Backbone as XML, in Angstrom:
<?xml version="1.0"?>
<chain id="A" units="angstrom">
  <residue number="1" name="UNK">
    <atom name="N" x="0.850" y="-1.172" z="0.000"/>
    <atom name="CA" x="0.000" y="0.000" z="0.000"/>
    <atom name="C" x="0.899" y="1.240" z="0.000"/>
  </residue>
  <residue number="2" name="UNK">
    <atom name="N" x="0.727" y="2.089" z="-0.990"/>
    <atom name="CA" x="1.557" y="3.298" z="-1.018"/>
    <atom name="C" x="1.179" y="4.277" z="0.101"/>
  </residue>
  <residue number="3" name="UNK">
    <atom name="N" x="2.073" y="5.184" z="0.353"/>
    <atom name="CA" x="1.889" y="6.158" z="1.416"/>
    <atom name="C" x="0.634" y="7.003" z="1.199"/>
  </residue>
  <residue number="4" name="UNK">
    <atom name="N" x="0.321" y="7.367" z="-0.028"/>
    <atom name="CA" x="-0.832" y="8.223" z="-0.301"/>
    <atom name="C" x="-2.141" y="7.531" z="0.077"/>
  </residue>
  <residue number="5" name="UNK">
    <atom name="N" x="-2.200" y="6.211" z="-0.076"/>
    <atom name="CA" x="-3.407" y="5.478" z="0.326"/>
    <atom name="C" x="-3.577" y="5.471" z="1.843"/>
  </residue>
  <residue number="6" name="UNK">
    <atom name="N" x="-2.482" y="5.256" z="2.543"/>
    <atom name="CA" x="-2.527" y="5.280" z="4.009"/>
    <atom name="C" x="-2.926" y="6.673" z="4.498"/>
  </residue>
  <residue number="7" name="UNK">
    <atom name="N" x="-2.364" y="7.691" z="3.877"/>
    <atom name="CA" x="-2.703" y="9.068" z="4.240"/>
    <atom name="C" x="-4.173" y="9.361" z="3.976"/>
  </residue>
  <residue number="8" name="UNK">
    <atom name="N" x="-4.707" y="8.856" z="2.876"/>
    <atom name="CA" x="-6.125" y="9.060" z="2.554"/>
    <atom name="C" x="-7.020" y="8.394" z="3.594"/>
  </residue>
  <residue number="9" name="UNK">
    <atom name="N" x="-6.653" y="7.183" z="4.052"/>
    <atom name="CA" x="-7.431" y="6.509" z="5.095"/>
    <atom name="C" x="-7.380" y="7.272" z="6.410"/>
  </residue>
  <residue number="10" name="UNK">
    <atom name="N" x="-6.226" y="7.819" z="6.725"/>
    <atom name="CA" x="-6.102" y="8.606" z="7.960"/>
    <atom name="C" x="-6.973" y="9.855" z="7.881"/>
  </residue>
  <residue number="11" name="UNK">
    <atom name="N" x="-6.948" y="10.539" z="6.750"/>
    <atom name="CA" x="-7.782" y="11.736" z="6.567"/>
    <atom name="C" x="-9.260" y="11.373" z="6.657"/>
  </residue>
  <residue number="12" name="UNK">
    <atom name="N" x="-9.652" y="10.257" z="6.061"/>
    <atom name="CA" x="-11.044" y="9.810" z="6.129"/>
    <atom name="C" x="-11.459" y="9.497" z="7.564"/>
  </residue>
  <residue number="13" name="UNK">
    <atom name="N" x="-10.599" y="8.846" z="8.321"/>
    <atom name="CA" x="-10.901" y="8.523" z="9.720"/>
    <atom name="C" x="-11.047" y="9.783" z="10.559"/>
  </residue>
  <residue number="14" name="UNK">
    <atom name="N" x="-10.162" y="10.754" z="10.343"/>
    <atom name="CA" x="-10.244" y="12.019" z="11.084"/>
    <atom name="C" x="-11.533" y="12.759" z="10.728"/>
  </residue>
  <residue number="15" name="UNK">
    <atom name="N" x="-11.921" y="12.735" z="9.465"/>
    <atom name="CA" x="-13.155" y="13.402" z="9.052"/>
    <atom name="C" x="-14.379" y="12.744" z="9.684"/>
  </residue>
  <residue number="16" name="UNK">
    <atom name="N" x="-14.414" y="11.438" z="9.728"/>
    <atom name="CA" x="-15.548" y="10.728" z="10.335"/>
    <atom name="C" x="-15.603" y="11.007" z="11.833"/>
  </residue>
  <residue number="17" name="UNK">
    <atom name="N" x="-14.468" y="10.957" z="12.514"/>
    <atom name="CA" x="-14.432" y="11.254" z="13.948"/>
    <atom name="C" x="-14.862" y="12.690" z="14.239"/>
  </residue>
  <residue number="18" name="UNK">
    <atom name="N" x="-14.497" y="13.612" z="13.382"/>
    <atom name="CA" x="-14.911" y="15.009" z="13.551"/>
    <atom name="C" x="-16.421" y="15.156" z="13.395"/>
  </residue>
  <residue number="19" name="UNK">
    <atom name="N" x="-16.999" y="14.468" z="12.416"/>
    <atom name="CA" x="-18.449" y="14.532" z="12.228"/>
    <atom name="C" x="-19.195" y="13.917" z="13.410"/>
  </residue>
  <residue number="20" name="UNK">
    <atom name="N" x="-18.699" y="12.816" z="13.938"/>
    <atom name="CA" x="-19.337" y="12.183" z="15.095"/>
    <atom name="C" x="-19.239" y="13.098" z="16.314"/>
  </residue>
  <residue number="21" name="UNK">
    <atom name="N" x="-18.077" y="13.709" z="16.524"/>
    <atom name="CA" x="-17.898" y="14.618" z="17.663"/>
    <atom name="C" x="-18.812" y="15.840" z="17.537"/>
  </residue>
  <residue number="22" name="UNK">
    <atom name="N" x="-18.965" y="16.372" z="16.335"/>
    <atom name="CA" x="-19.851" y="17.516" z="16.133"/>
    <atom name="C" x="-21.306" y="17.130" z="16.389"/>
  </residue>
  <residue number="23" name="UNK">
    <atom name="N" x="-21.714" y="15.940" z="15.955"/>
    <atom name="CA" x="-23.078" y="15.459" z="16.185"/>
    <atom name="C" x="-23.359" y="15.318" z="17.677"/>
  </residue>
  <residue number="24" name="UNK">
    <atom name="N" x="-22.418" y="14.749" z="18.414"/>
    <atom name="CA" x="-22.596" y="14.568" z="19.863"/>
    <atom name="C" x="-22.616" y="15.927" z="20.564"/>
  </residue>
  <residue number="25" name="UNK">
    <atom name="N" x="-21.755" y="16.840" z="20.154"/>
    <atom name="CA" x="-21.733" y="18.169" z="20.773"/>
    <atom name="C" x="-23.040" y="18.920" z="20.529"/>
  </residue>
  <residue number="26" name="UNK">
    <atom name="N" x="-23.574" y="18.845" z="19.317"/>
    <atom name="CA" x="-24.849" y="19.509" z="19.018"/>
    <atom name="C" x="-26.009" y="18.858" z="19.760"/>
  </residue>
  <residue number="27" name="UNK">
    <atom name="N" x="-25.971" y="17.551" z="19.919"/>
    <atom name="CA" x="-27.043" y="16.854" z="20.621"/>
    <atom name="C" x="-27.072" y="17.163" z="22.107"/>
  </residue>
  <residue number="28" name="UNK">
    <atom name="N" x="-25.918" y="17.355" z="22.707"/>
    <atom name="CA" x="-25.839" y="17.582" z="24.148"/>
    <atom name="C" x="-25.953" y="19.054" z="24.535"/>
  </residue>
  <residue number="29" name="UNK">
    <atom name="N" x="-25.733" y="19.954" z="23.604"/>
    <atom name="CA" x="-25.677" y="21.379" z="23.940"/>
    <atom name="C" x="-26.963" y="21.941" z="24.555"/>
  </residue>
  <residue number="30" name="UNK">
    <atom name="N" x="-28.151" y="21.778" z="23.977"/>
    <atom name="CA" x="-29.343" y="22.359" z="24.603"/>
    <atom name="C" x="-29.628" y="21.810" z="26.001"/>
  </residue>
  <residue number="31" name="UNK">
    <atom name="N" x="-29.387" y="20.526" z="26.213"/>
    <atom name="CA" x="-29.599" y="19.941" z="27.536"/>
    <atom name="C" x="-28.667" y="20.533" z="28.581"/>
  </residue>
  <residue number="32" name="UNK">
    <atom name="N" x="-27.396" y="20.714" z="28.213"/>
    <atom name="CA" x="-26.434" y="21.319" z="29.136"/>
    <atom name="C" x="-26.801" y="22.767" z="29.442"/>
  </residue>
  <residue number="33" name="UNK">
    <atom name="N" x="-27.230" y="23.494" z="28.430"/>
    <atom name="CA" x="-27.618" y="24.890" z="28.629"/>
    <atom name="C" x="-28.822" y="24.968" z="29.562"/>
  </residue>
  <residue number="34" name="UNK">
    <atom name="N" x="-29.803" y="24.103" z="29.330"/>
    <atom name="CA" x="-31.018" y="24.122" z="30.156"/>
    <atom name="C" x="-30.702" y="23.768" z="31.607"/>
  </residue>
  <residue number="35" name="UNK">
    <atom name="N" x="-29.858" y="22.763" z="31.835"/>
    <atom name="CA" x="-29.493" y="22.400" z="33.213"/>
    <atom name="C" x="-28.709" y="23.515" z="33.890"/>
  </residue>
  <residue number="36" name="UNK">
    <atom name="N" x="-27.805" y="24.147" z="33.179"/>
    <atom name="CA" x="-27.005" y="25.231" z="33.755"/>
    <atom name="C" x="-27.872" y="26.435" z="34.120"/>
  </residue>
  <residue number="37" name="UNK">
    <atom name="N" x="-28.903" y="26.694" z="33.327"/>
    <atom name="CA" x="-29.777" y="27.840" z="33.590"/>
    <atom name="C" x="-30.900" y="27.511" z="34.569"/>
  </residue>
  <residue number="38" name="UNK">
    <atom name="N" x="-30.992" y="26.250" z="35.008"/>
    <atom name="CA" x="-32.025" y="25.869" z="35.968"/>
    <atom name="C" x="-33.402" y="25.787" z="35.348"/>
  </residue>
  <residue number="39" name="UNK">
    <atom name="N" x="-33.470" y="25.359" z="34.115"/>
    <atom name="CA" x="-34.750" y="25.246" z="33.407"/>
    <atom name="C" x="-35.620" y="24.192" z="34.098"/>
  </residue>
  <residue number="40" name="UNK">
    <atom name="N" x="-36.919" y="24.458" z="34.277"/>
    <atom name="CA" x="-37.778" y="23.490" z="34.961"/>
    <atom name="C" x="-37.956" y="22.181" z="34.185"/>
  </residue>
  <residue number="41" name="UNK">
    <atom name="N" x="-37.779" y="22.195" z="32.880"/>
    <atom name="CA" x="-37.927" y="20.990" z="32.062"/>
    <atom name="C" x="-36.618" y="20.684" z="31.331"/>
  </residue>
  <residue number="42" name="UNK">
    <atom name="N" x="-35.534" y="20.690" z="32.066"/>
    <atom name="CA" x="-34.217" y="20.478" z="31.458"/>
    <atom name="C" x="-34.100" y="19.097" z="30.814"/>
  </residue>
  <residue number="43" name="UNK">
    <atom name="N" x="-34.664" y="18.092" z="31.455"/>
    <atom name="CA" x="-34.582" y="16.741" z="30.886"/>
    <atom name="C" x="-35.379" y="16.654" z="29.585"/>
  </residue>
  <residue number="44" name="UNK">
    <atom name="N" x="-36.514" y="17.314" z="29.517"/>
    <atom name="CA" x="-37.306" y="17.312" z="28.289"/>
    <atom name="C" x="-36.568" y="18.035" z="27.161"/>
  </residue>
  <residue number="45" name="UNK">
    <atom name="N" x="-35.853" y="19.081" z="27.492"/>
    <atom name="CA" x="-35.054" y="19.787" z="26.490"/>
    <atom name="C" x="-33.959" y="18.865" z="25.960"/>
  </residue>
  <residue number="46" name="UNK">
    <atom name="N" x="-33.306" y="18.123" z="26.857"/>
    <atom name="CA" x="-32.242" y="17.215" z="26.438"/>
    <atom name="C" x="-32.778" y="16.106" z="25.536"/>
  </residue>
  <residue number="47" name="UNK">
    <atom name="N" x="-33.895" y="15.523" z="25.912"/>
    <atom name="CA" x="-34.489" y="14.456" z="25.094"/>
    <atom name="C" x="-34.953" y="15.020" z="23.754"/>
  </residue>
  <residue number="48" name="UNK">
    <atom name="N" x="-35.551" y="16.191" z="23.772"/>
    <atom name="CA" x="-35.986" y="16.819" z="22.527"/>
    <atom name="C" x="-34.835" y="17.125" z="21.594"/>
  </residue>
  <residue number="49" name="UNK">
    <atom name="N" x="-33.715" y="17.512" z="22.151"/>
    <atom name="CA" x="-32.548" y="17.809" z="21.338"/>
    <atom name="C" x="-32.049" y="16.565" z="20.607"/>
  </residue>
  <residue number="50" name="UNK">
    <atom name="N" x="-31.915" y="15.460" z="21.340"/>
    <atom name="CA" x="-31.453" y="14.226" z="20.700"/>
    <atom name="C" x="-32.478" y="13.705" z="19.704"/>
  </residue>
  <residue number="51" name="UNK">
    <atom name="N" x="-33.754" y="13.805" z="20.036"/>
    <atom name="CA" x="-34.794" y="13.301" z="19.134"/>
    <atom name="C" x="-34.810" y="14.080" z="17.820"/>
  </residue>
  <residue number="52" name="UNK">
    <atom name="N" x="-34.662" y="15.391" z="17.898"/>
    <atom name="CA" x="-34.693" y="16.180" z="16.661"/>
    <atom name="C" x="-33.442" y="15.976" z="15.832"/>
  </residue>
  <residue number="53" name="UNK">
    <atom name="N" x="-32.306" y="15.730" z="16.467"/>
    <atom name="CA" x="-31.108" y="15.463" z="15.678"/>
    <atom name="C" x="-31.177" y="14.104" z="14.991"/>
  </residue>
  <residue number="54" name="UNK">
    <atom name="N" x="-31.740" y="13.117" z="15.667"/>
    <atom name="CA" x="-31.810" y="11.785" z="15.075"/>
    <atom name="C" x="-32.878" y="11.731" z="13.983"/>
  </residue>
  <residue number="55" name="UNK">
    <atom name="N" x="-34.021" y="12.376" z="14.213"/>
    <atom name="CA" x="-35.135" y="12.311" z="13.258"/>
    <atom name="C" x="-35.104" y="13.416" z="12.205"/>
  </residue>
  <residue number="56" name="UNK">
    <atom name="N" x="-34.205" y="14.317" z="12.296"/>
    <atom name="CA" x="-34.112" y="15.426" z="11.355"/>
    <atom name="C" x="-33.743" y="16.688" z="12.089"/>
  </residue>
  <residue number="57" name="UNK">
    <atom name="N" x="-33.070" y="17.555" z="11.420"/>
    <atom name="CA" x="-32.488" y="18.735" z="12.061"/>
    <atom name="C" x="-33.452" y="19.912" z="12.140"/>
  </residue>
  <residue number="58" name="UNK">
    <atom name="N" x="-34.651" y="19.782" z="11.632"/>
    <atom name="CA" x="-35.548" y="20.916" z="11.441"/>
    <atom name="C" x="-35.903" y="21.632" z="12.740"/>
  </residue>
  <residue number="59" name="UNK">
    <atom name="N" x="-36.264" y="20.896" z="13.798"/>
    <atom name="CA" x="-36.724" y="21.523" z="15.031"/>
    <atom name="C" x="-35.613" y="21.766" z="16.049"/>
  </residue>
  <residue number="60" name="UNK">
    <atom name="N" x="-34.364" y="21.436" z="15.725"/>
    <atom name="CA" x="-33.275" y="21.620" z="16.682"/>
    <atom name="C" x="-33.108" y="23.083" z="17.104"/>
  </residue>
  <residue number="61" name="UNK">
    <atom name="N" x="-33.201" y="24.070" z="16.193"/>
    <atom name="CA" x="-33.116" y="25.471" z="16.647"/>
    <atom name="C" x="-34.243" y="25.855" z="17.609"/>
  </residue>
  <residue number="62" name="UNK">
    <atom name="N" x="-35.417" y="25.274" z="17.430"/>
    <atom name="CA" x="-36.530" y="25.525" z="18.346"/>
    <atom name="C" x="-36.201" y="24.977" z="19.742"/>
  </residue>
  <residue number="63" name="UNK">
    <atom name="N" x="-35.612" y="23.800" z="19.813"/>
    <atom name="CA" x="-35.225" y="23.207" z="21.099"/>
    <atom name="C" x="-34.123" y="24.040" z="21.746"/>
  </residue>
  <residue number="64" name="UNK">
    <atom name="N" x="-33.208" y="24.546" z="20.950"/>
    <atom name="CA" x="-32.150" y="25.401" z="21.495"/>
    <atom name="C" x="-32.748" y="26.681" z="22.080"/>
  </residue>
  <residue number="65" name="UNK">
    <atom name="N" x="-33.730" y="27.253" z="21.417"/>
    <atom name="CA" x="-34.417" y="28.428" z="21.945"/>
    <atom name="C" x="-35.165" y="28.079" z="23.223"/>
  </residue>
  <residue number="66" name="UNK">
    <atom name="N" x="-35.790" y="26.916" z="23.269"/>
    <atom name="CA" x="-36.513" y="26.463" z="24.454"/>
    <atom name="C" x="-35.570" y="26.330" z="25.650"/>
  </residue>
  <residue number="67" name="UNK">
    <atom name="N" x="-34.321" y="25.964" z="25.409"/>
    <atom name="CA" x="-33.352" y="25.832" z="26.498"/>
    <atom name="C" x="-33.087" y="27.176" z="27.169"/>
  </residue>
  <residue number="68" name="UNK">
    <atom name="N" x="-33.205" y="28.250" z="26.425"/>
    <atom name="CA" x="-32.948" y="29.583" z="26.977"/>
    <atom name="C" x="-34.187" y="30.231" z="27.593"/>
  </residue>
  <residue number="69" name="UNK">
    <atom name="N" x="-35.378" y="29.763" z="27.234"/>
    <atom name="CA" x="-36.609" y="30.383" z="27.698"/>
    <atom name="C" x="-37.151" y="29.605" z="28.890"/>
  </residue>
  <residue number="70" name="UNK">
    <atom name="N" x="-37.327" y="30.283" z="30.003"/>
    <atom name="CA" x="-37.900" y="29.646" z="31.187"/>
    <atom name="C" x="-39.415" y="29.770" z="31.162"/>
  </residue>
  <residue number="71" name="UNK">
    <atom name="N" x="-40.075" y="28.808" z="31.754"/>
    <atom name="CA" x="-41.510" y="28.865" z="31.867"/>
    <atom name="C" x="-41.873" y="29.863" z="32.959"/>
  </residue>
  <residue number="72" name="UNK">
    <atom name="N" x="-42.924" y="30.633" z="32.774"/>
    <atom name="CA" x="-43.311" y="31.573" z="33.827"/>
    <atom name="C" x="-43.795" y="30.830" z="35.074"/>
  </residue>
  <residue number="73" name="UNK">
    <atom name="N" x="-43.486" y="31.375" z="36.202"/>
    <atom name="CA" x="-43.941" y="30.747" z="37.442"/>
    <atom name="C" x="-45.405" y="31.069" z="37.668"/>
  </residue>
  <residue number="74" name="UNK">
    <atom name="N" x="-46.125" y="30.126" z="38.239"/>
    <atom name="CA" x="-47.541" y="30.335" z="38.517"/>
    <atom name="C" x="-47.687" y="31.068" z="39.831"/>
  </residue>
  <residue number="75" name="UNK">
    <atom name="N" x="-48.573" y="32.019" z="39.837"/>
    <atom name="CA" x="-48.887" y="32.722" z="41.070"/>
    <atom name="C" x="-50.094" y="32.075" z="41.710"/>
  </residue>
  <residue number="76" name="UNK">
    <atom name="N" x="-50.014" y="31.898" z="42.983"/>
    <atom name="CA" x="-51.158" y="31.316" z="43.671"/>
    <atom name="C" x="-52.184" y="32.411" z="43.945"/>
  </residue>
  <residue number="77" name="UNK">
    <atom name="N" x="-53.413" y="32.101" z="43.582"/>
    <atom name="CA" x="-54.492" y="33.068" z="43.836"/>
    <atom name="C" x="-55.206" y="32.668" z="45.127"/>
  </residue>
  <residue number="78" name="UNK">
    <atom name="N" x="-55.472" y="33.637" z="45.911"/>
    <atom name="CA" x="-56.159" y="33.368" z="47.157"/>
    <atom name="C" x="-57.616" y="33.799" z="47.047"/>
  </residue>
  <residue number="79" name="UNK">
    <atom name="N" x="-58.526" y="32.943" z="47.467"/>
    <atom name="CA" x="-59.954" y="33.295" z="47.328"/>
    <atom name="C" x="-60.400" y="34.330" z="48.333"/>
  </residue>
</chain>
């Protein structure tokens, strides 16, 4: 096997590892942001992030926005 073939395999392996690392980083980012900000539904944000990445990238920006937006607290009304 010539050197250029070995080099091509190494470049291909590095490219695949980079894509896998980017996928994992994007999948974990909204969940980490939500937990750090104390979001009341941090686990749901994390699950939603992975689900949208696996099933399609379309709703991932919506989940990322959800990680930054907190739900309003309910005020108790007294009769």
